[in-house]
C-alpha positions as CSV (number, residue, x, y, z in Angstrom):
1,M,0.0,0.0,0.0
2,E,2.9,2.3,0.7
3,F,4.1,1.8,-2.8
4,I,0.9,3.3,-4.2
5,A,1.1,6.3,-1.9
6,D,4.8,6.8,-3.0
7,F,3.8,6.5,-6.6
8,F,1.1,9.2,-6.3
9,N,3.3,11.5,-4.3
10,A,6.1,11.2,-6.9
11,F,3.5,11.8,-9.7
12,W,2.1,14.8,-7.9
13,T,5.6,16.2,-7.4
14,F,6.3,15.7,-11.1
15,L,3.1,17.6,-12.0
16,G,4.1,20.4,-9.7
17,S,7.5,20.7,-11.3
18,I,6.1,21.1,-14.9
19,P,5.4,24.9,-14.5
20,D,9.0,25.5,-13.3
21,F,10.3,23.5,-16.3
22,V,8.1,25.5,-18.7
23,D,9.4,28.8,-17.1
24,D,13.0,27.7,-17.4
25,F,12.5,26.6,-21.0
26,M,10.8,29.9,-21.9
27,V,13.6,31.9,-20.3
28,K,16.2,30.0,-22.3
29,V,14.2,30.4,-25.6
30,G,13.8,34.2,-24.9
31,A,17.5,34.6,-24.2
32,W,18.4,32.7,-27.3
33,M,16.1,34.9,-29.4
34,V,17.5,38.1,-28.0
35,I,21.0,37.1,-28.6
36,S,20.2,35.9,-32.1
37,F,18.4,39.1,-33.0
38,T,21.3,41.2,-31.6
39,K,23.9,39.2,-33.7
40,A,21.7,39.5,-36.8
41,K,21.4,43.3,-36.3
42,I,25.2,43.6,-35.9
43,A,25.7,41.7,-39.1
44,F,23.1,43.8,-40.8
45,I,24.8,47.0,-39.7
46,G,28.1,45.7,-41.2
47,Y,26.4,44.9,-44.5
48,S,24.6,48.3,-44.6
49,W,27.9,50.0,-44.0
50,E,29.5,48.2,-46.9
51,V,26.5,49.3,-49.2
52,A,26.7,52.8,-47.9
53,R,30.5,53.0,-48.5
54,E,29.9,51.8,-52.1
55,I,27.2,54.5,-52.6
56,L,29.5,57.2,-51.2
57,T,32.4,56.0,-53.4
58,Q,30.2,56.0,-56.5
59,L,28.8,59.4,-55.8
60,N,32.3,60.8,-55.1
61,V,31.1,62.5,-51.9
62,S,34.6,62.7,-50.5
63,G,36.0,64.3,-53.6
64,T,33.2,66.9,-53.6
65,I,33.7,67.7,-49.9
66,E,37.5,68.1,-50.4
67,N,36.8,70.3,-53.4
68,L,34.5,72.5,-51.5
69,W,36.8,72.5,-48.4
70,G,39.6,73.7,-50.6
71,Q,37.6,76.8,-51.6
72,L,37.3,78.1,-48.1
73,D,39.2,81.1,-46.8
74,S,42.6,80.1,-45.2
75,Q,41.7,81.6,-41.8
76,V,38.3,79.8,-41.7
77,L,40.0,76.6,-43.0
78,G,42.5,76.8,-40.2
79,V,39.9,77.1,-37.5
80,A,37.7,74.4,-39.0
81,T,40.7,72.1,-39.3
82,Y,41.7,72.8,-35.7
83,L,38.2,71.9,-34.5
84,K,38.3,68.8,-36.6
85,L,35.2,69.7,-38.5
86,P,36.1,67.7,-41.6
87,E,36.2,64.4,-39.6
88,A,33.0,65.3,-37.9
89,L,31.2,66.1,-41.2
90,N,32.6,62.8,-42.7
91,M,31.3,60.8,-39.7
92,L,27.9,62.4,-39.9
93,I,27.5,61.8,-43.6
94,N,28.7,58.2,-43.3
95,A,26.3,57.6,-40.4
96,R,23.3,59.2,-42.2
97,V,23.9,57.3,-45.5
98,T,24.3,54.0,-43.5
99,R,21.1,54.7,-41.7
100,Y,19.3,55.5,-45.0
101,V,20.5,52.2,-46.4
102,M,19.3,50.3,-43.3
103,D,15.9,51.9,-43.7
104,V,15.7,51.1,-47.4
105,L,16.8,47.4,-46.9
106,S,14.5,46.7,-43.9
C-alpha cells in the first residue's frame, strides 16, 4: 500500500515541477532569441555600412567635400581644421547614409 502512496506522491511532485520546467524553458528560448536578433542586427549594420560606403564612393562624396573644403578662406579653413570639423562632417555623412541604407533594406 505504501508503494501506491509513494507513486502518487512522486506523480504529484512531477506535475508540480512542470510549471518550473516551462518557465526555465521559456527563459532559455527568450535569451536565445534576444542574442540571435542582436547578432543579426550587428551583421546587418556591417552589411549596410558596406553598401553605404559603395554608394559614397560611386557618388564621389569625399571628392566633392574636399573640393568645397579647398575653396574656403585660409583663416576659416585653419579654425575648422583645428576643431576637426572635416572628420565630424565625414562621420555624420557616413552615419546618415548608412542609416538610410538600413531603412531602405529593412
